[in-house]
LUMTITOR-777711 format. One record per residue: residue number from 1; chain; z, x, y of N, C-alpha, C in turn. Coordinates in steps of 0.1 Angstrom, whole numbers, padded with zeros to 4 digits. Layout:
! LUMTITOR-777711
+------+-------+-------+-------+-------+-------+-------+-------+-------+-------+-------+
| resi | chain |  n_pz |  n_px |  n_py | ca_pz | ca_px | ca_py |  c_pz |  c_px |  c_py |
+------+-------+-------+-------+-------+-------+-------+-------+-------+-------+-------+
|  NUM |     A |     Z |     X |     Y |     Z |     X |     Y |     Z |     X |     Y |
...
+------+-------+-------+-------+-------+-------+-------+-------+-------+-------+-------+
END
This chain:
! LUMTITOR-777711
+------+-------+-------+-------+-------+-------+-------+-------+-------+-------+-------+
| resi | chain |  n_pz |  n_px |  n_py | ca_pz | ca_px | ca_py |  c_pz |  c_px |  c_py |
+------+-------+-------+-------+-------+-------+-------+-------+-------+-------+-------+
|    1 |     A |  0382 |  0547 | -0282 |  0385 |  0561 | -0285 |  0388 |  0569 | -0273 |
|    2 |     A |  0379 |  0567 | -0263 |  0381 |  0574 | -0250 |  0394 |  0570 | -0243 |
|    3 |     A |  0398 |  0557 | -0244 |  0410 |  0553 | -0238 |  0422 |  0559 | -0245 |
|    4 |     A |  0422 |  0561 | -0258 |  0433 |  0567 | -0266 |  0433 |  0582 | -0262 |
|    5 |     A |  0422 |  0589 | -0261 |  0422 |  0603 | -0257 |  0427 |  0605 | -0243 |
|    6 |     A |  0423 |  0596 | -0234 |  0428 |  0597 | -0220 |  0443 |  0595 | -0220 |
|    7 |     A |  0448 |  0585 | -0228 |  0463 |  0583 | -0228 |  0470 |  0595 | -0233 |
|    8 |     A |  0465 |  0601 | -0244 |  0471 |  0612 | -0250 |  0471 |  0624 | -0240 |
|    9 |     A |  0460 |  0625 | -0233 |  0459 |  0636 | -0223 |  0469 |  0634 | -0212 |
|   10 |     A |  0471 |  0622 | -0207 |  0480 |  0619 | -0196 |  0495 |  0621 | -0201 |
|   11 |     A |  0497 |  0616 | -0213 |  0511 |  0618 | -0219 |  0514 |  0633 | -0221 |
|   12 |     A |  0504 |  0640 | -0225 |  0507 |  0655 | -0227 |  0510 |  0661 | -0214 |
|   13 |     A |  0502 |  0657 | -0203 |  0505 |  0663 | -0190 |  0519 |  0659 | -0185 |
|   14 |     A |  0523 |  0647 | -0188 |  0536 |  0642 | -0184 |  0547 |  0650 | -0191 |
|   15 |     A |  0544 |  0653 | -0204 |  0554 |  0661 | -0212 |  0555 |  0675 | -0207 |
|   16 |     A |  0544 |  0681 | -0203 |  0544 |  0695 | -0198 |  0552 |  0695 | -0185 |
|   17 |     A |  0549 |  0685 | -0176 |  0556 |  0684 | -0163 |  0571 |  0682 | -0165 |
|   18 |     A |  0576 |  0675 | -0175 |  0590 |  0673 | -0178 |  0596 |  0687 | -0182 |
|   19 |     A |  0589 |  0694 | -0191 |  0595 |  0707 | -0195 |  0595 |  0717 | -0183 |
|   20 |     A |  0584 |  0717 | -0175 |  0583 |  0725 | -0163 |  0594 |  0722 | -0153 |
|   21 |     A |  0597 |  0709 | -0151 |  0607 |  0705 | -0142 |  0621 |  0710 | -0146 |
|   22 |     A |  0624 |  0709 | -0159 |  0636 |  0714 | -0165 |  0638 |  0729 | -0162 |
|   23 |     A |  0627 |  0737 | -0164 |  0628 |  0751 | -0162 |  0630 |  0755 | -0148 |
|   24 |     A |  0624 |  0747 | -0139 |  0626 |  0749 | -0124 |  0640 |  0746 | -0120 |
|   25 |     A |  0646 |  0735 | -0125 |  0659 |  0732 | -0122 |  0670 |  0741 | -0127 |
|   26 |     A |  0667 |  0747 | -0139 |  0677 |  0755 | -0146 |  0671 |  0769 | -0148 |
|   27 |     A |  0665 |  0775 | -0138 |  0658 |  0788 | -0139 |  0667 |  0799 | -0142 |
|   28 |     A |  0680 |  0797 | -0140 |  0690 |  0808 | -0142 |  0694 |  0809 | -0157 |
|   29 |     A |  0690 |  0799 | -0165 |  0694 |  0799 | -0179 |  0682 |  0801 | -0188 |
|   30 |     A |  0685 |  0805 | -0200 |  0675 |  0807 | -0211 |  0674 |  0793 | -0218 |
|   31 |     A |  0662 |  0787 | -0215 |  0660 |  0773 | -0220 |  0652 |  0773 | -0233 |
|   32 |     A |  0657 |  0767 | -0243 |  0649 |  0765 | -0256 |  0648 |  0750 | -0259 |
|   33 |     A |  0636 |  0746 | -0258 |  0633 |  0732 | -0261 |  0631 |  0729 | -0276 |
|   34 |     A |  0639 |  0721 | -0282 |  0637 |  0718 | -0296 |  0626 |  0708 | -0299 |
|   35 |     A |  0621 |  0708 | -0311 |  0610 |  0698 | -0315 |  0615 |  0684 | -0312 |
|   36 |     A |  0627 |  0681 | -0315 |  0632 |  0667 | -0313 |  0631 |  0663 | -0298 |
|   37 |     A |  0633 |  0673 | -0289 |  0631 |  0670 | -0275 |  0617 |  0667 | -0271 |
|   38 |     A |  0608 |  0675 | -0277 |  0593 |  0672 | -0275 |  0589 |  0658 | -0280 |
|   39 |     A |  0595 |  0655 | -0291 |  0591 |  0642 | -0297 |  0597 |  0630 | -0289 |
|   40 |     A |  0609 |  0632 | -0284 |  0615 |  0621 | -0275 |  0607 |  0620 | -0262 |
|   41 |     A |  0603 |  0631 | -0256 |  0596 |  0630 | -0244 |  0582 |  0624 | -0246 |
|   42 |     A |  0576 |  0627 | -0257 |  0563 |  0622 | -0260 |  0563 |  0607 | -0262 |
|   43 |     A |  0573 |  0602 | -0270 |  0575 |  0588 | -0272 |  0579 |  0581 | -0259 |
|   44 |     A |  0588 |  0587 | -0252 |  0592 |  0581 | -0239 |  0580 |  0579 | -0230 |
|   45 |     A |  0572 |  0589 | -0228 |  0561 |  0588 | -0218 |  0550 |  0579 | -0224 |
|   46 |     A |  0547 |  0580 | -0237 |  0537 |  0571 | -0243 |  0540 |  0557 | -0241 |
|   47 |     A |  0552 |  0552 | -0244 |  0555 |  0538 | -0242 |  0555 |  0534 | -0227 |
|   48 |     A |  0561 |  0543 | -0219 |  0562 |  0540 | -0205 |  0548 |  0538 | -0198 |
|   49 |     A |  0540 |  0548 | -0200 |  0527 |  0548 | -0193 |  0517 |  0538 | -0199 |
|   50 |     A |  0517 |  0537 | -0212 |  0508 |  0527 | -0219 |  0511 |  0513 | -0215 |
|   51 |     A |  0524 |  0509 | -0215 |  0527 |  0495 | -0212 |  0525 |  0493 | -0197 |
|   52 |     A |  0528 |  0502 | -0188 |  0526 |  0501 | -0174 |  0512 |  0498 | -0171 |
|   53 |     A |  0503 |  0506 | -0176 |  0489 |  0505 | -0173 |  0484 |  0491 | -0179 |
|   54 |     A |  0488 |  0488 | -0191 |  0484 |  0475 | -0197 |  0488 |  0463 | -0189 |
|   55 |     A |  0501 |  0464 | -0184 |  0506 |  0453 | -0175 |  0497 |  0451 | -0163 |
|   56 |     A |  0494 |  0462 | -0156 |  0486 |  0462 | -0144 |  0472 |  0457 | -0147 |
|   57 |     A |  0466 |  0461 | -0158 |  0453 |  0456 | -0162 |  0453 |  0441 | -0164 |
|   58 |     A |  0463 |  0436 | -0172 |  0463 |  0422 | -0175 |  0465 |  0414 | -0162 |
|   59 |     A |  0474 |  0418 | -0154 |  0477 |  0411 | -0141 |  0464 |  0411 | -0132 |
|   60 |     A |  0458 |  0423 | -0131 |  0446 |  0424 | -0123 |  0434 |  0416 | -0129 |
|   61 |     A |  0434 |  0413 | -0141 |  0423 |  0405 | -0147 |  0423 |  0391 | -0143 |
|   62 |     A |  0435 |  0386 | -0139 |  0436 |  0372 | -0135 |  0439 |  0370 | -0120 |
|   63 |     A |  0445 |  0380 | -0114 |  0448 |  0379 | -0100 |  0443 |  0392 | -0093 |
|   64 |     A |  0430 |  0393 | -0092 |  0424 |  0405 | -0087 |  0428 |  0410 | -0073 |
|   65 |     A |  0429 |  0401 | -0064 |  0433 |  0404 | -0051 |  0448 |  0409 | -0050 |
|   66 |     A |  0456 |  0402 | -0057 |  0471 |  0405 | -0056 |  0474 |  0418 | -0063 |
|   67 |     A |  0466 |  0423 | -0072 |  0470 |  0436 | -0079 |  0469 |  0447 | -0069 |
|   68 |     A |  0459 |  0446 | -0059 |  0458 |  0456 | -0049 |  0471 |  0457 | -0040 |
|   69 |     A |  0476 |  0445 | -0037 |  0488 |  0444 | -0029 |  0500 |  0450 | -0036 |
|   70 |     A |  0501 |  0447 | -0049 |  0512 |  0453 | -0058 |  0511 |  0468 | -0058 |
|   71 |     A |  0499 |  0473 | -0060 |  0497 |  0488 | -0061 |  0500 |  0494 | -0047 |
|   72 |     A |  0495 |  0488 | -0036 |  0497 |  0493 | -0023 |  0512 |  0494 | -0019 |
|   73 |     A |  0519 |  0483 | -0022 |  0534 |  0483 | -0020 |  0541 |  0493 | -0027 |
|   74 |     A |  0537 |  0495 | -0040 |  0544 |  0505 | -0048 |  0541 |  0519 | -0043 |
|   75 |     A |  0528 |  0521 | -0039 |  0524 |  0535 | -0034 |  0531 |  0538 | -0021 |
|   76 |     A |  0531 |  0528 | -0011 |  0537 |  0531 |  0002 |  0552 |  0533 |  0001 |
|   77 |     A |  0559 |  0525 | -0008 |  0573 |  0526 | -0010 |  0577 |  0540 | -0015 |
|   78 |     A |  0570 |  0545 | -0025 |  0573 |  0558 | -0030 |  0568 |  0570 | -0021 |
|   79 |     A |  0558 |  0567 | -0013 |  0553 |  0577 | -0004 |  0563 |  0579 |  0007 |
|   80 |     A |  0569 |  0568 |  0013 |  0578 |  0570 |  0024 |  0592 |  0572 |  0020 |
|   81 |     A |  0596 |  0570 |  0008 |  0610 |  0572 |  0003 |  0615 |  0586 |  0006 |
|   82 |     A |  0608 |  0597 |  0002 |  0613 |  0610 |  0004 |  0614 |  0613 |  0019 |
|   83 |     A |  0605 |  0607 |  0027 |  0606 |  0609 |  0042 |  0618 |  0602 |  0048 |
|   84 |     A |  0621 |  0590 |  0043 |  0632 |  0582 |  0048 |  0645 |  0590 |  0045 |
|   85 |     A |  0647 |  0595 |  0033 |  0658 |  0602 |  0029 |  0660 |  0615 |  0037 |
|   86 |     A |  0648 |  0621 |  0040 |  0648 |  0633 |  0048 |  0653 |  0631 |  0062 |
|   87 |     A |  0648 |  0620 |  0068 |  0652 |  0616 |  0082 |  0667 |  0612 |  0082 |
|   88 |     A |  0671 |  0605 |  0072 |  0685 |  0601 |  0072 |  0695 |  0613 |  0071 |
|   89 |     A |  0690 |  0623 |  0064 |  0698 |  0635 |  0061 |  0699 |  0644 |  0074 |
|   90 |     A |  0690 |  0642 |  0084 |  0690 |  0649 |  0096 |  0689 |  0664 |  0094 |
|   91 |     A |  0682 |  0668 |  0084 |  0680 |  0682 |  0080 |  0668 |  0688 |  0089 |
|   92 |     A |  0668 |  0701 |  0092 |  0657 |  0707 |  0100 |  0644 |  0706 |  0092 |
|   93 |     A |  0633 |  0706 |  0100 |  0620 |  0704 |  0094 |  0617 |  0717 |  0085 |
|   94 |     A |  0612 |  0715 |  0073 |  0609 |  0727 |  0064 |  0599 |  0736 |  0071 |
|   95 |     A |  0603 |  0749 |  0071 |  0595 |  0759 |  0078 |  0591 |  0770 |  0068 |
|   96 |     A |  0597 |  0771 |  0056 |  0595 |  0782 |  0047 |  0586 |  0780 |  0036 |
|   97 |     A |  0577 |  0769 |  0037 |  0567 |  0767 |  0027 |  0557 |  0778 |  0026 |
|   98 |     A |  0551 |  0781 |  0038 |  0542 |  0792 |  0039 |  0542 |  0797 |  0053 |
|   99 |     A |  0544 |  0810 |  0055 |  0546 |  0815 |  0068 |  0533 |  0814 |  0077 |
|  100 |     A |  0522 |  0814 |  0070 |  0509 |  0813 |  0078 |  0506 |  0799 |  0082 |
|  101 |     A |  0513 |  0789 |  0077 |  0510 |  0775 |  0081 |  0517 |  0772 |  0094 |
|  102 |     A |  0510 |  0764 |  0102 |  0516 |  0759 |  0114 |  0524 |  0746 |  0111 |
|  103 |     A |  0531 |  0740 |  0121 |  0539 |  0728 |  0118 |  0530 |  0717 |  0114 |
|  104 |     A |  0518 |  0716 |  0119 |  0508 |  0706 |  0115 |  0504 |  0708 |  0100 |
|  105 |     A |  0501 |  0721 |  0097 |  0497 |  0724 |  0084 |  0508 |  0721 |  0074 |
|  106 |     A |  0521 |  0724 |  0078 |  0532 |  0721 |  0069 |  0533 |  0706 |  0067 |
|  107 |     A |  0531 |  0699 |  0077 |  0532 |  0684 |  0076 |  0522 |  0679 |  0066 |
|  108 |     A |  0509 |  0684 |  0067 |  0499 |  0680 |  0058 |  0502 |  0683 |  0044 |
|  109 |     A |  0508 |  0695 |  0042 |  0511 |  0699 |  0028 |  0522 |  0690 |  0023 |
|  110 |     A |  0532 |  0687 |  0031 |  0543 |  0678 |  0026 |  0537 |  0663 |  0024 |
|  111 |     A |  0528 |  0659 |  0032 |  0522 |  0646 |  0030 |  0514 |  0646 |  0017 |
|  112 |     A |  0507 |  0656 |  0014 |  0500 |  0657 |  0001 |  0509 |  0657 | -0011 |
|  113 |     A |  0521 |  0664 | -0009 |  0531 |  0664 | -0020 |  0537 |  0651 | -0022 |
|  114 |     A |  0540 |  0644 | -0012 |  0546 |  0630 | -0013 |  0535 |  0620 | -0018 |
|  115 |     A |  0522 |  0623 | -0015 |  0511 |  0615 | -0019 |  0510 |  0616 | -0035 |
|  116 |     A |  0511 |  0628 | -0040 |  0511 |  0630 | -0054 |  0523 |  0624 | -0061 |
|  117 |     A |  0535 |  0625 | -0054 |  0547 |  0620 | -0059 |  0546 |  0605 | -0061 |
|  118 |     A |  0541 |  0598 | -0050 |  0539 |  0584 | -0050 |  0530 |  0579 | -0061 |
|  119 |     A |  0519 |  0587 | -0063 |  0509 |  0583 | -0073 |  0515 |  0583 | -0087 |
|  120 |     A |  0523 |  0593 | -0090 |  0530 |  0595 | -0103 |  0540 |  0583 | -0105 |
|  121 |     A |  0548 |  0581 | -0095 |  0559 |  0571 | -0097 |  0554 |  0557 | -0098 |
|  122 |     A |  0541 |  0554 | -0095 |  0536 |  0541 | -0097 |  0535 |  0537 | -0112 |
|  123 |     A |  0533 |  0548 | -0120 |  0531 |  0546 | -0134 |  0543 |  0551 | -0143 |
|  124 |     A |  0550 |  0561 | -0139 |  0561 |  0566 | -0146 |  0571 |  0573 | -0137 |
|  125 |     A |  0583 |  0575 | -0143 |  0593 |  0582 | -0135 |  0589 |  0597 | -0134 |
|  126 |     A |  0589 |  0602 | -0122 |  0585 |  0616 | -0119 |  0595 |  0625 | -0125 |
|  127 |     A |  0590 |  0635 | -0132 |  0599 |  0645 | -0138 |  0606 |  0653 | -0127 |
|  128 |     A |  0600 |  0656 | -0116 |  0606 |  0663 | -0105 |  0607 |  0654 | -0093 |
|  129 |     A |  0619 |  0652 | -0088 |  0621 |  0643 | -0077 |  0620 |  0651 | -0064 |
|  130 |     A |  0611 |  0647 | -0055 |  0609 |  0654 | -0042 |  0621 |  0652 | -0033 |
|  131 |     A |  0625 |  0663 | -0027 |  0636 |  0663 | -0017 |  0632 |  0673 | -0006 |
|  132 |     A |  0627 |  0667 |  0005 |  0622 |  0675 |  0016 |  0632 |  0684 |  0023 |
|  133 |     A |  0645 |  0680 |  0022 |  0656 |  0688 |  0028 |  0659 |  0700 |  0020 |
|  134 |     A |  0655 |  0701 |  0007 |  0657 |  0713 | -0001 |  0647 |  0724 |  0002 |
|  135 |     A |  0651 |  0736 |  0002 |  0641 |  0747 |  0004 |  0630 |  0747 | -0006 |
|  136 |     A |  0633 |  0743 | -0018 |  0623 |  0743 | -0029 |  0615 |  0730 | -0030 |
|  137 |     A |  0619 |  0720 | -0021 |  0613 |  0707 | -0020 |  0615 |  0699 | -0033 |
|  138 |     A |  0624 |  0703 | -0042 |  0626 |  0696 | -0054 |  0641 |  0694 | -0056 |
|  139 |     A |  0646 |  0682 | -0059 |  0660 |  0679 | -0061 |  0665 |  0686 | -0074 |
|  140 |     A |  0675 |  0694 | -0072 |  0681 |  0702 | -0084 |  0692 |  0694 | -0091 |
|  141 |     A |  0697 |  0683 | -0085 |  0707 |  0675 | -0091 |  0701 |  0664 | -0100 |
|  142 |     A |  0709 |  0660 | -0109 |  0705 |  0649 | -0118 |  0710 |  0636 | -0113 |
|  143 |     A |  0702 |  0628 | -0107 |  0706 |  0616 | -0100 |  0704 |  0604 | -0110 |
|  144 |     A |  0715 |  0601 | -0118 |  0714 |  0590 | -0127 |  0712 |  0577 | -0120 |
|  145 |     A |  0719 |  0575 | -0109 |  0718 |  0562 | -0102 |  0704 |  0559 | -0098 |
|  146 |     A |  0696 |  0569 | -0092 |  0683 |  0566 | -0088 |  0674 |  0563 | -0100 |
|  147 |     A |  0676 |  0570 | -0111 |  0668 |  0568 | -0123 |  0671 |  0554 | -0129 |
|  148 |     A |  0684 |  0550 | -0129 |  0687 |  0536 | -0134 |  0681 |  0525 | -0125 |
|  149 |     A |  0682 |  0527 | -0112 |  0676 |  0517 | -0103 |  0661 |  0516 | -0105 |
|  150 |     A |  0655 |  0528 | -0107 |  0640 |  0528 | -0109 |  0636 |  0520 | -0121 |
|  151 |     A |  0643 |  0522 | -0133 |  0639 |  0516 | -0145 |  0642 |  0501 | -0145 |
|  152 |     A |  0653 |  0497 | -0139 |  0657 |  0483 | -0138 |  0647 |  0475 | -0130 |
|  153 |     A |  0643 |  0481 | -0118 |  0633 |  0474 | -0109 |  0620 |  0474 | -0116 |
|  154 |     A |  0616 |  0485 | -0123 |  0603 |  0486 | -0129 |  0602 |  0475 | -0141 |
|  155 |     A |  0613 |  0474 | -0148 |  0613 |  0465 | -0159 |  0612 |  0450 | -0154 |
|  156 |     A |  0619 |  0447 | -0143 |  0618 |  0434 | -0137 |  0604 |  0432 | -0131 |
|  157 |     A |  0598 |  0442 | -0125 |  0585 |  0440 | -0120 |  0574 |  0438 | -0131 |
|  158 |     A |  0575 |  0445 | -0142 |  0566 |  0443 | -0153 |  0568 |  0429 | -0159 |
|  159 |     A |  0580 |  0425 | -0160 |  0582 |  0411 | -0165 |  0576 |  0401 | -0156 |
|  160 |     A |  0578 |  0403 | -0143 |  0572 |  0393 | -0133 |  0557 |  0393 | -0134 |
|  161 |     A |  0551 |  0405 | -0134 |  0536 |  0406 | -0135 |  0531 |  0399 | -0148 |
|  162 |     A |  0538 |  0402 | -0159 |  0534 |  0395 | -0172 |  0535 |  0380 | -0171 |
|  163 |     A |  0545 |  0376 | -0164 |  0547 |  0361 | -0163 |  0536 |  0355 | -0155 |
|  164 |     A |  0532 |  0362 | -0144 |  0521 |  0357 | -0136 |  0508 |  0357 | -0144 |
|  165 |     A |  0506 |  0367 | -0152 |  0494 |  0368 | -0161 |  0494 |  0356 | -0171 |
|  166 |     A |  0506 |  0354 | -0176 |  0508 |  0343 | -0186 |  0504 |  0329 | -0180 |
|  167 |     A |  0509 |  0327 | -0168 |  0507 |  0314 | -0161 |  0492 |  0312 | -0157 |
|  168 |     A |  0486 |  0323 | -0152 |  0472 |  0321 | -0147 |  0462 |  0327 | -0156 |
|  169 |     A |  0465 |  0330 | -0169 |  0455 |  0335 | -0178 |  0443 |  0326 | -0180 |
|  170 |     A |  0432 |  0331 | -0182 |  0419 |  0324 | -0183 |  0416 |  0322 | -0198 |
|  171 |     A |  0404 |  0315 | -0200 |  0399 |  0313 | -0214 |  0396 |  0325 | -0221 |
|  172 |     A |  0394 |  0336 | -0214 |  0391 |  0349 | -0220 |  0402 |  0353 | -0230 |
|  173 |     A |  0414 |  0349 | -0227 |  0425 |  0352 | -0236 |  0429 |  0341 | -0246 |
|  174 |     A |  0419 |  0332 | -0248 |  0421 |  0321 | -0257 |  0425 |  0325 | -0271 |
|  175 |     A |  0419 |  0336 | -0276 |  0422 |  0340 | -0290 |  0432 |  0351 | -0290 |
|  176 |     A |  0440 |  0353 | -0279 |  0451 |  0363 | -0279 |  0464 |  0355 | -0279 |
|  177 |     A |  0473 |  0359 | -0287 |  0486 |  0353 | -0288 |  0494 |  0358 | -0276 |
|  178 |     A |  0493 |  0350 | -0265 |  0499 |  0355 | -0252 |  0514 |  0357 | -0253 |
|  179 |     A |  0522 |  0348 | -0259 |  0536 |  0350 | -0260 |  0540 |  0363 | -0267 |
|  180 |     A |  0532 |  0365 | -0278 |  0535 |  0377 | -0286 |  0532 |  0390 | -0278 |
|  181 |     A |  0520 |  0390 | -0271 |  0516 |  0401 | -0263 |  0526 |  0404 | -0251 |
|  182 |     A |  0531 |  0393 | -0245 |  0541 |  0393 | -0235 |  0554 |  0400 | -0240 |
|  183 |     A |  0558 |  0396 | -0252 |  0570 |  0402 | -0258 |  0568 |  0416 | -0262 |
|  184 |     A |  0557 |  0419 | -0268 |  0554 |  0433 | -0272 |  0554 |  0443 | -0261 |
|  185 |     A |  0548 |  0439 | -0249 |  0548 |  0448 | -0238 |  0562 |  0451 | -0232 |
|  186 |     A |  0570 |  0440 | -0232 |  0583 |  0442 | -0227 |  0592 |  0451 | -0236 |
|  187 |     A |  0590 |  0448 | -0249 |  0597 |  0456 | -0259 |  0592 |  0471 | -0259 |
|  188 |     A |  0579 |  0472 | -0257 |  0573 |  0486 | -0256 |  0579 |  0494 | -0244 |
|  189 |     A |  0581 |  0487 | -0233 |  0587 |  0494 | -0221 |  0601 |  0497 | -0224 |
|  190 |     A |  0608 |  0488 | -0230 |  0622 |  0490 | -0234 |  0623 |  0502 | -0244 |
|  191 |     A |  0613 |  0503 | -0253 |  0613 |  0514 | -0262 |  0612 |  0528 | -0255 |
|  192 |     A |  0604 |  0528 | -0244 |  0602 |  0540 | -0236 |  0616 |  0543 | -0230 |
|  193 |     A |  0623 |  0533 | -0225 |  0636 |  0536 | -0219 |  0646 |  0541 | -0230 |
|  194 |     A |  0645 |  0535 | -0242 |  0654 |  0540 | -0253 |  0652 |  0554 | -0256 |
|  195 |     A |  0639 |  0559 | -0257 |  0636 |  0573 | -0260 |  0641 |  0582 | -0249 |
|  196 |     A |  0640 |  0577 | -0237 |  0644 |  0585 | -0225 |  0659 |  0587 | -0226 |
|  197 |     A |  0667 |  0576 | -0229 |  0681 |  0577 | -0231 |  0685 |  0587 | -0242 |
|  198 |     A |  0678 |  0586 | -0253 |  0680 |  0595 | -0264 |  0678 |  0610 | -0260 |
|  199 |     A |  0667 |  0612 | -0253 |  0664 |  0626 | -0248 |  0676 |  0631 | -0239 |
|  200 |     A |  0680 |  0624 | -0229 |  0690 |  0629 | -0220 |  0704 |  0629 | -0227 |
|  201 |     A |  0706 |  0621 | -0236 |  0720 |  0621 | -0243 |  0721 |  0631 | -0254 |
|  202 |     A |  0710 |  0634 | -0261 |  0712 |  0642 | -0273 |  0702 |  0654 | -0273 |
|  203 |     A |  0690 |  0653 | -0267 |  0680 |  0663 | -0269 |  0677 |  0672 | -0257 |
|  204 |     A |  0683 |  0669 | -0246 |  0680 |  0677 | -0234 |  0685 |  0691 | -0236 |
|  205 |     A |  0677 |  0701 | -0233 |  0681 |  0715 | -0236 |  0693 |  0720 | -0227 |
|  206 |     A |  0696 |  0713 | -0216 |  0706 |  0717 | -0207 |  0717 |  0706 | -0205 |
|  207 |     A |  0719 |  0698 | -0215 |  0728 |  0686 | -0214 |  0742 |  0691 | -0212 |
|  208 |     A |  0746 |  0703 | -0217 |  0759 |  0708 | -0215 |  0762 |  0711 | -0200 |
|  209 |     A |  0752 |  0712 | -0192 |  0754 |  0716 | -0178 |  0755 |  0703 | -0169 |
|  210 |     A |  0753 |  0691 | -0175 |  0755 |  0679 | -0168 |  0769 |  0677 | -0164 |
|  211 |     A |  0772 |  0672 | -0152 |  0785 |  0669 | -0148 |  0790 |  0656 | -0155 |
|  212 |     A |  0781 |  0647 | -0159 |  0784 |  0636 | -0167 |  0771 |  0632 | -0175 |
|  213 |     A |  0774 |  0626 | -0187 |  0762 |  0622 | -0195 |  0756 |  0609 | -0189 |
|  214 |     A |  0745 |  0606 | -0194 |  0738 |  0594 | -0189 |  0745 |  0581 | -0193 |
|  215 |     A |  0751 |  0581 | -0205 |  0759 |  0569 | -0209 |  0771 |  0567 | -0200 |
|  216 |     A |  0778 |  0578 | -0197 |  0789 |  0577 | -0188 |  0785 |  0572 | -0174 |
|  217 |     A |  0774 |  0577 | -0169 |  0769 |  0573 | -0156 |  0766 |  0558 | -0156 |
|  218 |     A |  0759 |  0554 | -0167 |  0756 |  0539 | -0168 |  0769 |  0531 | -0169 |
+------+-------+-------+-------+-------+-------+-------+-------+-------+-------+-------+
END
């Protein structure tokens, strides 16, 4: 019961973050989110987060040491990614976050922001993409390529972790139909991707402002 309540709480938080990110990106427009959009986001985040957490738990139950390496690599990758993009862009260091902050204070704030960004992206696609070269620190463009790469790599990673769990599973899972669970988790993650595609293609409140639809981008 507590696990279900925790999942619903996290999914609701992800849903609110999605809506907030849309309003930040398109703050010049009157945005009306329809019930179908709420439903698609809820289903998208439910499948995505639930399957991701389950995959990590299953993998960690048989390869306890290796799960820390997987989590650490994921976290460090997403933590340094905004900084690498910022350094490659050769943009000036952000100074307008807060006038009272020194350069060291600004760096600490940016590190905390990327820390939160990395923590979110370990489990689901972040609604707001951090861009340190932007004055608002949030990317206002819709990067279909980055999203596509994220979900392809994440799906492959989940499949690999499930394969390792299947190979090294212990007698604890003797009464669990491992092939069926393997298939269900992969299908569950694909269902999350499906609802995400439906949301951006048909239910996004600002889809008319996109330069190209997600199906065209794919």
